[in-house]
C-alpha positions in Angstrom: -14.4 3.6 -21.0 -17.9 4.9 -20.1 -17.9 8.0 -17.7 -16.4 6.6 -14.5 -15.3 8.3 -11.3 -11.7 8.8 -10.7 -11.7 6.1 -8.0 -13.2 3.6 -10.5 -10.4 4.5 -12.9 -7.5 4.3 -10.5 -8.9 1.1 -9.0 -9.1 -0.3 -12.5 -5.7 0.8 -13.5 -4.2 -0.8 -10.4 -5.9 -4.0 -11.2 -5.1 -3.8 -14.9 -1.3 -3.1 -14.3 -1.2 -5.9 -11.8 -2.7 -8.6 -14.2 -0.7 -7.3 -17.1 2.6 -7.5 -14.9 1.6 -11.0 -13.9 1.3 -12.1 -17.4 -2.5 -13.0 -16.8 -3.4 -10.6 -19.6 -1.7 -9.5 -22.7 -1.9 -5.9 -24.1 -4.4 -7.3 -26.5 -6.3 -9.1 -23.9 -6.6 -6.1 -21.8 -7.8 -4.0 -24.8 -10.5 -6.5 -25.5 -11.5 -6.5 -21.8 -11.8 -2.7 -21.8 -13.9 -3.0 -24.7 -16.3 -5.3 -23.1 -16.4 -3.3 -19.9 -17.3 -0.2 -22.0 -20.3 -2.0 -23.5 -21.2 -3.3 -19.9 -21.1 0.1 -18.4 -23.2 1.4 -21.3 -26.9 2.5 -20.1 -29.6 0.2 -21.5 -30.3 -3.5 -21.1 -27.5 -6.0 -20.4 -26.3 -7.3 -23.5 -23.4 -9.3 -22.5 -25.5 -11.6 -20.3 -28.4 -11.8 -22.5 -29.8 -15.5 -22.8 -27.7 -16.7 -19.8 -29.1 -18.1 -16.7 -28.0 -18.9 -13.1 -29.2 -21.5 -10.8 -29.8 -20.1 -7.3 -30.9 -21.9 -4.0 -33.3 -24.7 -4.4 -32.1 -25.2 -7.9 -34.3 -22.3 -9.4 -32.9 -21.2 -12.6 -33.1 -17.3 -13.3 -31.8 -15.0 -16.0 -28.4 -13.7 -15.6 -29.0 -10.4 -17.0 -28.6 -7.2 -15.0 -30.6 -4.6 -17.0 -30.0 -1.9 -14.5 -26.7 -0.4 -15.7 -26.0 1.4 -12.4 -26.2 -2.0 -10.7 -23.6 -3.3 -13.2 -21.4 -0.2 -12.5 -21.6 -0.6 -8.7 -20.8 -4.4 -9.2 -17.7 -3.7 -11.2 -16.7 -0.6 -9.0 -17.0 -2.9 -5.9 -14.8 -5.6 -7.5 -12.1 -3.4 -8.7 -12.0 -1.6 -5.3 -11.5 -4.8 -3.4 -8.9 -6.2 -5.8 -7.1 -2.7 -5.9 -6.9 -2.7 -2.1 -5.6 -6.1 -1.9 -2.9 -5.4 -4.6 -2.0 -2.0 -2.8 -1.7 -3.8 0.6 0.8 -6.5 -1.0 2.7 -3.6 -2.5 2.9 -2.1 1.0 4.0 -5.3 2.7 6.7 -5.8 0.1 8.1 -2.1 0.4 
């Protein structure tokens, strides 16, 4: 992956292990996902969402691109942190 913090890596690894264990991803799927994530965390304009739009309030259509790679990193870090915490909580309850 791109250079990430230890917390990001640990949260991602927790999430990835959970998804693999549940059969939601195969090893090949996870490799493909990691490649996509590396591209998304690379500095520069957003190439994954290029040409896509989203509809916001009042039906206004706006570009879906996130050209600030630090913002893309923050969004992924927040997602993996929340998911990993939920997974760890379930594991604590099951123990």
